[in-house]
Backbone as a chain_set.jsonl record, in Angstrom:
{"seq": "MSTQHKTSTFVQHQLDAKLRVAVPSDWRPAEGEVLRLMATELHGKPVVRAYFSKAYERKLHEIENLPRFEGQPAQRDAARRYFKSHCHRVEINSQGKLTIPKSLADHAGLPQPGKVCLEYTEDEFIEILNEENHDAMLAKQAAELSQFKDLFSIG", "coords": {"N": [[-22.386, 1.589, 13.696], [-19.464, -0.214, 13.495], [-15.944, 0.133, 14.119], [-13.163, -1.319, 12.757], [-10.005, -2.033, 13.832], [-6.907, -2.196, 12.291], [-3.865, -4.029, 12.269], [-0.47, -3.043, 11.84], [2.63, -3.769, 10.448], [6.184, -3.813, 9.737], [8.86, -4.814, 7.54], [12.236, -5.237, 6.348], [13.498, -5.916, 3.142], [15.325, -7.312, 0.362], [15.243, -5.868, -2.821], [15.461, -7.262, -5.898], [17.462, -7.218, -8.971], [15.634, -7.698, -10.967], [13.44, -6.481, -10.066], [11.995, -7.814, -8.065], [10.601, -8.704, -4.939], [10.734, -10.403, -1.863], [7.894, -11.534, -0.137], [6.816, -11.764, 3.149], [5.722, -14.949, 4.359], [3.42, -15.099, 6.004], [2.067, -12.839, 5.294], [1.141, -13.125, 2.778], [-1.397, -13.319, 0.232], [-4.107, -15.643, -0.496], [-3.206, -18.443, -2.537], [-2.975, -17.724, -5.963], [-4.525, -15.472, -5.793], [-5.098, -12.244, -7.014], [-3.202, -9.292, -6.774], [-3.425, -5.73, -6.618], [-1.365, -3.272, -7.734], [-0.399, 0.052, -7.048], [0.76, 3.353, -7.632], [1.187, 5.671, -5.108], [0.846, 7.967, -2.314], [2.087, 8.227, 1.027], [1.89, 9.815, 3.993], [2.963, 11.987, 2.652], [5.053, 10.88, 1.243], [6.309, 9.049, -1.56], [4.992, 5.873, -2.405], [4.567, 2.373, -3.215], [1.587, 0.757, -3.381], [0.132, -2.299, -2.639], [-2.822, -3.63, -3.133], [-4.912, -5.971, -1.501], [-7.37, -8.291, -2.732], [-9.999, -7.972, -1.517], [-9.765, -5.453, -0.3], [-9.299, -3.872, -2.526], [-11.744, -4.16, -3.908], [-13.395, -3.006, -1.975], [-12.471, -0.368, -2.082], [-13.29, 0.374, -4.656], [-16.028, 0.242, -4.21], [-16.291, 2.28, -2.308], [-15.671, 4.51, -3.9], [-17.807, 4.37, -5.646], [-19.893, 5.102, -3.953], [-19.415, 7.685, -3.039], [-20.47, 10.784, -1.751], [-20.042, 13.08, -3.304], [-20.425, 12.304, -5.893], [-23.087, 11.938, -6.202], [-25.875, 11.828, -8.196], [-24.28, 12.279, -10.369], [-23.361, 10.335, -12.43], [-21.532, 10.042, -14.575], [-19.164, 11.288, -13.743], [-18.603, 9.718, -11.507], [-18.178, 7.232, -12.744], [-15.946, 7.901, -14.258], [-14.083, 8.345, -12.217], [-13.879, 5.788, -11.113], [-12.84, 4.423, -13.36], [-10.396, 5.769, -13.565], [-9.108, 5.002, -11.153], [-9.024, 2.167, -11.509], [-7.484, 2.03, -13.863], [-5.013, 2.839, -13.012], [-4.042, 0.842, -11.497], [-2.012, -1.995, -11.309], [-2.236, -5.322, -12.201], [-1.021, -8.055, -10.399], [0.58, -11.09, -9.29], [1.791, -12.997, -6.543], [4.648, -14.911, -6.932], [5.533, -18.476, -7.129], [7.749, -18.689, -5.497], [7.277, -16.883, -3.575], [7.644, -14.235, -4.221], [7.088, -10.856, -5.203], [6.68, -9.069, -8.129], [7.537, -5.858, -9.064], [6.321, -3.407, -11.185], [8.437, -1.458, -13.331], [7.836, 1.304, -13.661], [6.393, 1.876, -11.343], [8.26, 1.264, -9.365], [10.138, 3.225, -9.926], [8.598, 5.52, -9.371], [8.364, 5.343, -6.565], [10.961, 5.616, -5.856], [12.575, 3.377, -5.462], [15.466, 1.468, -4.742], [17.353, -0.188, -7.254], [19.103, -2.861, -7.831], [18.365, -3.233, -4.264], [17.855, -2.435, -0.738], [14.572, -2.444, 0.54], [11.612, -1.267, 2.242], [8.85, -2.945, 3.547], [5.563, -2.479, 4.416], [2.935, -3.809, 6.167], [-0.515, -3.868, 6.304], [-2.927, -5.417, 7.927], [-4.762, -7.645, 6.022], [-5.426, -5.697, 4.16], [-3.503, -4.097, 2.582], [-0.145, -4.009, 1.232], [2.527, -1.881, 1.608], [5.219, -0.502, -0.172], [8.318, 0.928, 0.117], [11.22, 3.11, -0.1], [14.139, 3.057, 2.07], [14.886, 5.588, 3.11], [12.562, 7.19, 2.787], [10.849, 5.667, 4.349], [11.993, 5.942, 6.922], [11.651, 8.719, 7.249], [8.88, 8.86, 7.196], [8.235, 7.392, 9.51], [9.342, 9.088, 11.448], [7.723, 11.339, 11.124], [5.225, 10.27, 11.831], [5.773, 9.653, 14.534], [6.171, 12.208, 15.573], [3.627, 13.304, 15.178], [2.113, 11.655, 16.854], [3.219, 12.153, 19.346], [1.967, 14.216, 20.656], [-0.049, 13.05, 22.066], [0.912, 11.701, 24.239], [0.487, 12.412, 26.948], [-2.13, 11.61, 27.357], [-1.991, 8.894, 27.711], [-0.21, 8.401, 29.692], [2.486, 8.114, 28.943], [5.929, 8.101, 29.07]], "CA": [[-21.326, 1.16, 12.793], [-18.252, -0.487, 14.265], [-14.679, 0.399, 13.454], [-12.218, -2.399, 12.961], [-8.637, -1.534, 13.791], [-5.99, -3.103, 11.617], [-2.499, -3.947, 12.746], [0.482, -2.702, 10.798], [4.008, -4.127, 10.771], [7.044, -3.647, 8.576], [10.114, -5.555, 7.444], [13.123, -4.819, 5.256], [13.876, -7.006, 2.245], [16.073, -6.916, -0.827], [14.615, -5.812, -4.133], [16.515, -7.724, -6.801], [17.619, -6.468, -10.221], [14.429, -7.902, -11.772], [12.384, -5.781, -9.324], [11.216, -8.757, -7.266], [10.846, -8.633, -3.506], [10.085, -11.492, -1.125], [6.824, -11.139, 0.774], [6.742, -12.746, 4.241], [4.675, -15.939, 4.088], [2.166, -14.825, 6.718], [1.444, -11.656, 4.686], [0.714, -13.44, 1.419], [-2.8, -13.682, 0.017], [-4.32, -17.019, -0.928], [-2.562, -18.749, -3.815], [-3.742, -17.358, -7.138], [-5.219, -14.194, -5.622], [-4.468, -11.127, -7.708], [-3.002, -8.039, -6.056], [-3.418, -4.551, -7.492], [-0.32, -2.335, -7.335], [-0.692, 1.423, -7.447], [1.637, 4.419, -7.133], [0.428, 6.599, -4.274], [1.667, 8.625, -1.293], [1.789, 7.976, 2.425], [2.526, 10.888, 4.764], [3.696, 12.84, 1.737], [6.173, 10.156, 0.624], [5.836, 8.125, -2.593], [5.012, 4.447, -2.093], [3.816, 1.447, -4.042], [0.604, 0.074, -2.527], [-0.397, -3.541, -3.203], [-4.129, -3.906, -2.537], [-5.482, -7.307, -1.538], [-8.62, -8.266, -3.506], [-11.131, -7.411, -0.77], [-9.523, -4.017, -0.113], [-9.483, -3.269, -3.848], [-13.186, -4.102, -4.149], [-13.926, -2.011, -1.035], [-12.123, 0.951, -2.607], [-14.209, 0.625, -5.767], [-17.34, 0.491, -3.605], [-16.221, 3.625, -1.715], [-15.771, 5.469, -5.008], [-19.193, 4.268, -6.129], [-20.826, 5.697, -3.001], [-19.015, 9.008, -2.56], [-21.542, 11.78, -1.901], [-19.75, 14.075, -4.347], [-20.86, 11.797, -7.198], [-24.544, 11.794, -6.187], [-26.503, 12.441, -9.359], [-23.276, 12.536, -11.402], [-22.808, 9.016, -12.762], [-20.383, 10.124, -15.495], [-17.976, 11.581, -12.931], [-18.348, 8.515, -10.695], [-17.592, 6.224, -13.632], [-14.594, 8.363, -14.604], [-13.23, 8.117, -11.042], [-13.639, 4.335, -11.049], [-11.915, 4.084, -14.453], [-9.081, 6.308, -13.201], [-8.531, 4.118, -10.142], [-8.723, 0.872, -12.115], [-6.426, 2.143, -14.87], [-3.737, 3.085, -12.345], [-3.687, -0.356, -10.736], [-1.372, -3.055, -12.081], [-2.547, -6.662, -11.686], [0.149, -8.912, -10.191], [0.444, -12.206, -8.351], [3.032, -13.415, -5.895], [5.04, -16.151, -7.604], [5.642, -19.673, -6.287], [8.841, -18.489, -4.532], [6.844, -15.874, -2.611], [8.137, -12.916, -4.616], [6.212, -9.928, -5.896], [7.403, -8.271, -9.115], [7.042, -4.485, -9.109], [6.576, -2.773, -12.486], [9.491, -0.441, -13.269], [7.266, 2.649, -13.48], [6.026, 2.037, -9.932], [9.518, 1.295, -8.597], [10.711, 4.562, -10.142], [7.758, 6.473, -8.63], [8.665, 5.255, -5.138], [12.395, 5.791, -5.63], [13.126, 2.134, -4.928], [16.784, 1.123, -5.292], [17.2, -1.31, -8.17], [18.576, -3.534, -6.645], [18.676, -2.635, -2.977], [16.979, -2.712, 0.392], [13.305, -1.718, 0.589], [10.779, -1.527, 3.411], [7.488, -3.368, 3.276], [4.673, -2.271, 5.558], [1.741, -4.627, 5.968], [-1.705, -3.554, 7.073], [-3.657, -6.679, 7.933], [-5.832, -7.918, 5.059], [-5.757, -4.51, 3.371], [-2.497, -3.85, 1.558], [1.274, -3.953, 1.558], [3.138, -0.691, 1.022], [6.631, -0.722, -0.441], [8.982, 2.218, -0.011], [12.652, 3.063, 0.149], [14.484, 3.238, 3.481], [14.885, 7.007, 3.477], [11.173, 7.621, 2.945], [10.276, 4.958, 5.488], [12.486, 6.604, 8.126], [10.997, 10.028, 7.33], [7.482, 8.611, 7.533], [8.179, 7.013, 10.926], [9.613, 10.294, 12.24], [6.526, 12.175, 11.053], [4.207, 9.617, 12.651], [6.144, 9.817, 15.94], [5.916, 13.613, 15.932], [2.176, 13.486, 15.251], [1.579, 10.925, 18.002], [3.795, 12.623, 20.61], [1.027, 15.111, 21.307], [-1.016, 12.275, 22.845], [1.592, 10.99, 25.329], [-0.127, 12.687, 28.244], [-3.389, 10.866, 27.472], [-1.741, 7.5, 28.036], [0.855, 8.37, 30.704], [3.69, 7.586, 28.314], [7.052, 8.987, 29.405]], "C": [[-20.051, 0.962, 13.593], [-17.019, -0.199, 13.424], [-13.736, -0.744, 13.769], [-10.818, -1.838, 12.818], [-7.733, -2.601, 13.185], [-4.601, -2.93, 12.199], [-1.573, -3.697, 11.567], [1.875, -3.076, 11.281], [4.859, -3.903, 9.53], [8.288, -4.519, 8.695], [10.946, -4.922, 6.335], [13.51, -6.052, 4.459], [14.659, -6.434, 1.079], [15.16, -6.915, -2.05], [15.706, -6.216, -5.113], [16.511, -6.917, -8.105], [16.419, -6.628, -11.157], [13.2, -7.303, -11.092], [11.426, -6.725, -8.603], [11.607, -8.606, -5.808], [10.083, -9.77, -2.838], [9.055, -10.917, -0.164], [6.762, -12.186, 1.881], [5.531, -13.673, 4.071], [3.358, -15.638, 4.795], [1.46, -13.566, 6.214], [0.799, -11.984, 3.344], [-0.779, -13.741, 1.346], [-2.905, -15.156, -0.369], [-3.673, -17.228, -2.296], [-3.503, -18.421, -4.975], [-4.495, -16.043, -7.005], [-4.412, -13.081, -6.285], [-4.351, -9.945, -6.75], [-3.068, -6.914, -7.073], [-2.398, -3.577, -6.943], [-0.626, -0.957, -7.896], [0.352, 2.358, -6.858], [0.773, 5.381, -6.336], [1.385, 7.278, -3.306], [1.166, 8.261, 0.084], [2.572, 8.984, 3.234], [3.433, 11.741, 3.876], [4.886, 12.184, 1.05], [5.641, 9.168, -0.405], [6.016, 6.666, -2.171], [4.337, 3.674, -3.211], [2.879, 0.718, -3.084], [0.068, -1.131, -3.288], [-1.696, -3.87, -2.471], [-4.453, -5.398, -2.624], [-6.861, -7.201, -2.198], [-9.778, -7.611, -2.767], [-10.972, -5.909, -0.574], [-9.718, -3.267, -1.434], [-10.977, -3.108, -4.146], [-13.848, -3.078, -3.224], [-13.667, -0.594, -1.527], [-13.036, 1.316, -3.777], [-15.607, 0.949, -5.246], [-17.389, 1.883, -2.97], [-16.376, 4.702, -2.785], [-17.213, 5.524, -5.5], [-20.16, 5.059, -5.249], [-20.396, 7.051, -2.436], [-20.136, 10.017, -2.785], [-21.295, 12.781, -3.023], [-20.189, 13.627, -5.736], [-22.375, 11.568, -7.263], [-25.143, 12.55, -7.374], [-25.536, 12.759, -10.487], [-22.604, 11.22, -11.804], [-21.602, 9.065, -13.697], [-19.098, 10.41, -14.728], [-17.593, 10.381, -12.075], [-17.655, 7.454, -11.543], [-16.169, 6.606, -14.039], [-13.633, 8.124, -13.446], [-12.901, 6.636, -10.898], [-12.638, 3.898, -12.129], [-10.506, 4.554, -14.134], [-8.388, 5.374, -12.204], [-8.118, 2.785, -10.758], [-7.543, 0.952, -13.084], [-5.048, 2.393, -14.256], [-3.294, 1.927, -11.466], [-3.135, -1.425, -11.678], [-1.69, -4.396, -11.428], [-1.267, -7.485, -11.577], [-0.23, -10.06, -9.251], [1.802, -12.449, -7.722], [3.394, -14.766, -6.488], [5.22, -17.299, -6.609], [6.785, -19.588, -5.272], [8.492, -17.408, -3.503], [7.318, -14.468, -2.941], [7.099, -12.162, -5.435], [7.063, -9.115, -6.858], [6.736, -6.906, -9.225], [7.332, -3.904, -10.488], [7.572, -1.614, -12.34], [8.935, 0.96, -13.027], [6.882, 2.903, -12.022], [7.27, 2.085, -9.047], [10.175, 2.668, -8.726], [9.931, 5.616, -9.361], [8.157, 6.511, -7.157], [10.144, 5.442, -4.832], [13.052, 4.554, -5.055], [14.485, 1.85, -5.558], [16.673, -0.157, -6.111], [18.539, -1.919, -8.544], [18.918, -2.774, -5.362], [17.634, -2.966, -1.932], [15.738, -1.82, 0.335], [12.564, -2.098, 1.868], [9.381, -1.911, 2.938], [6.684, -3.15, 4.547], [3.35, -2.952, 5.246], [0.631, -4.143, 6.883], [-2.659, -4.721, 6.86], [-4.842, -6.716, 6.974], [-6.241, -6.724, 4.207], [-4.77, -4.343, 2.221], [-1.103, -3.976, 2.138], [1.795, -2.701, 0.875], [4.639, -0.917, 0.946], [7.273, 0.641, -0.66], [10.462, 2.083, 0.294], [12.931, 3.387, 1.618], [14.4, 4.689, 3.936], [13.46, 7.517, 3.706], [10.496, 6.927, 4.113], [10.711, 5.613, 6.799], [11.813, 7.962, 8.326], [9.529, 9.875, 7.73], [7.334, 8.246, 9.009], [8.414, 8.218, 11.829], [8.387, 11.205, 12.258], [5.404, 11.59, 11.906], [4.498, 9.812, 14.134], [5.861, 11.235, 16.41], [4.418, 13.863, 16.086], [1.6, 12.832, 16.5], [2.094, 11.434, 19.34], [2.856, 13.551, 21.363], [0.021, 14.37, 22.192], [-0.392, 11.534, 24.03], [0.903, 11.186, 26.66], [-1.448, 11.929, 28.432], [-3.191, 9.444, 27.977], [-0.627, 7.327, 29.054], [2.119, 7.727, 30.161], [4.805, 8.593, 28.558], [7.893, 9.305, 28.316]], "O": [[-19.606, 1.873, 14.291], [-17.044, -0.276, 12.196], [-13.539, -1.091, 14.934], [-10.484, -1.238, 11.797], [-7.81, -3.774, 13.549], [-4.205, -1.827, 12.575], [-1.861, -4.094, 10.438], [2.257, -2.736, 12.4], [4.342, -3.814, 8.416], [8.706, -4.904, 9.787], [10.436, -4.175, 5.5], [13.812, -7.102, 5.026], [14.656, -5.226, 0.841], [14.401, -7.858, -2.272], [16.763, -5.586, -5.158], [15.663, -6.049, -8.309], [16.205, -5.796, -12.039], [12.066, -7.578, -11.484], [10.221, -6.482, -8.535], [12.776, -8.408, -5.476], [8.942, -10.064, -3.193], [9.316, -9.937, 0.534], [6.665, -13.378, 1.59], [4.45, -13.228, 3.686], [2.289, -15.895, 4.241], [0.358, -13.26, 6.669], [-0.003, -11.202, 2.832], [-1.355, -14.333, 2.259], [-1.889, -15.83, -0.545], [-3.602, -16.306, -3.109], [-4.675, -18.796, -4.964], [-5.047, -15.544, -7.986], [-3.193, -12.999, -6.127], [-5.284, -9.639, -6.009], [-2.798, -7.123, -8.256], [-2.536, -3.102, -5.816], [-1.048, -0.807, -9.043], [0.78, 2.179, -5.718], [-0.254, 5.853, -6.824], [2.602, 7.176, -3.46], [-0.024, 8.018, 0.286], [3.801, 9.008, 3.168], [4.516, 12.16, 4.285], [5.646, 12.854, 0.351], [4.629, 8.512, -0.159], [7.063, 6.281, -1.648], [3.63, 4.242, -4.043], [3.323, 0.132, -2.097], [-0.388, -1.012, -4.425], [-1.674, -4.331, -1.33], [-4.293, -6.016, -3.677], [-7.453, -6.121, -2.214], [-10.473, -6.771, -3.339], [-11.951, -5.169, -0.672], [-10.245, -2.155, -1.448], [-11.417, -2.045, -4.585], [-14.758, -2.363, -3.642], [-14.527, 0.278, -1.409], [-13.501, 2.452, -3.87], [-16.287, 1.826, -5.779], [-18.395, 2.584, -3.076], [-17.11, 5.674, -2.607], [-17.761, 6.601, -5.737], [-21.136, 5.621, -5.747], [-20.967, 7.511, -1.448], [-20.691, 10.098, -3.881], [-22.245, 13.277, -3.629], [-20.315, 14.443, -6.649], [-22.885, 11.063, -8.262], [-24.938, 13.754, -7.53], [-25.905, 13.425, -11.454], [-21.417, 11.02, -11.545], [-20.731, 8.199, -13.611], [-18.054, 9.834, -15.033], [-16.414, 10.061, -11.93], [-16.669, 6.851, -11.116], [-15.296, 5.747, -14.153], [-12.485, 7.74, -13.669], [-11.763, 6.278, -10.593], [-11.721, 3.119, -11.868], [-9.534, 3.844, -14.393], [-7.229, 5.004, -12.389], [-6.994, 2.325, -10.555], [-6.703, 0.053, -13.123], [-4.029, 2.18, -14.914], [-2.283, 2.022, -10.769], [-3.728, -1.717, -12.716], [-1.44, -4.585, -10.238], [-0.515, -7.601, -12.544], [-1.222, -9.997, -8.525], [2.837, -12.138, -8.312], [2.557, -15.667, -6.546], [5.077, -17.114, -5.4], [6.793, -20.332, -4.292], [9.319, -17.061, -2.66], [7.39, -13.607, -2.063], [6.353, -12.733, -6.23], [8.067, -8.53, -6.45], [5.53, -6.807, -9.449], [8.485, -3.909, -10.92], [7.549, -0.886, -11.348], [9.515, 1.724, -12.256], [7.029, 4.02, -11.526], [7.326, 2.858, -8.091], [10.703, 3.205, -7.752], [10.527, 6.507, -8.756], [8.275, 7.587, -6.57], [10.539, 5.429, -3.666], [13.979, 4.656, -4.252], [14.644, 1.977, -6.772], [15.985, -1.098, -5.715], [19.093, -1.495, -9.558], [19.667, -1.798, -5.384], [16.665, -3.678, -2.194], [15.832, -0.612, 0.115], [12.855, -3.12, 2.491], [8.812, -1.281, 2.047], [7.082, -3.587, 5.627], [2.731, -2.709, 4.21], [0.819, -4.023, 8.093], [-3.129, -4.968, 5.75], [-5.788, -5.938, 7.091], [-7.306, -6.747, 3.591], [-5.137, -4.431, 1.049], [-0.906, -4.041, 3.352], [1.535, -2.484, -0.308], [5.252, -1.451, 1.871], [6.835, 1.416, -1.511], [10.908, 1.089, 0.866], [12.073, 3.922, 2.32], [13.898, 4.978, 5.022], [13.187, 8.194, 4.697], [9.662, 7.524, 4.794], [9.887, 5.817, 7.691], [11.446, 8.314, 9.448], [9.004, 10.67, 8.509], [6.423, 8.727, 9.684], [7.759, 8.356, 12.862], [8.053, 11.777, 13.296], [4.713, 12.319, 12.617], [3.588, 10.101, 14.912], [5.368, 11.44, 17.519], [3.991, 14.551, 17.013], [0.703, 13.386, 17.135], [1.474, 11.177, 20.372], [2.944, 13.66, 22.586], [-0.685, 14.997, 22.982], [-1.09, 10.817, 24.747], [0.747, 10.234, 27.424], [-1.834, 11.641, 29.565], [-4.085, 8.857, 28.586], [-0.147, 6.212, 29.257], [2.745, 6.901, 30.825], [4.652, 9.784, 28.289], [8.866, 10.041, 28.482]]}, "num_chains": 1, "name": "protein.A"}
């Protein structure tokens, strides 16, 4: 089984008063593709995650095949329903903007309006978070990765 590594990049954009944020053109899914937005956490910080269709379907498949649900179809079905019910269907509009439901913006502490950070993981999802949480997340990642500097001769 091979592991495919995904690249991750981030940008800062303005979230307008109608809770719309511009998505960089090279990050956008195919026209008409539905994204699924979900409130979640990343490194202990609240974020809004926008799943691309293939990643959403993969997540449903993962739930379907979790060993903990072996022989327990009712629990498996409940987990799938839970995941699906917490995802909001959205599309990026013709101007390249994504509208975030207010409940999700509130969960992530997004300024309304204000500057937000978007982090893109290639063909998987876009995560949207406020600047403070993004900075804290980057600091935590740097601290976690610093233990490996000696492996790569990084000064």
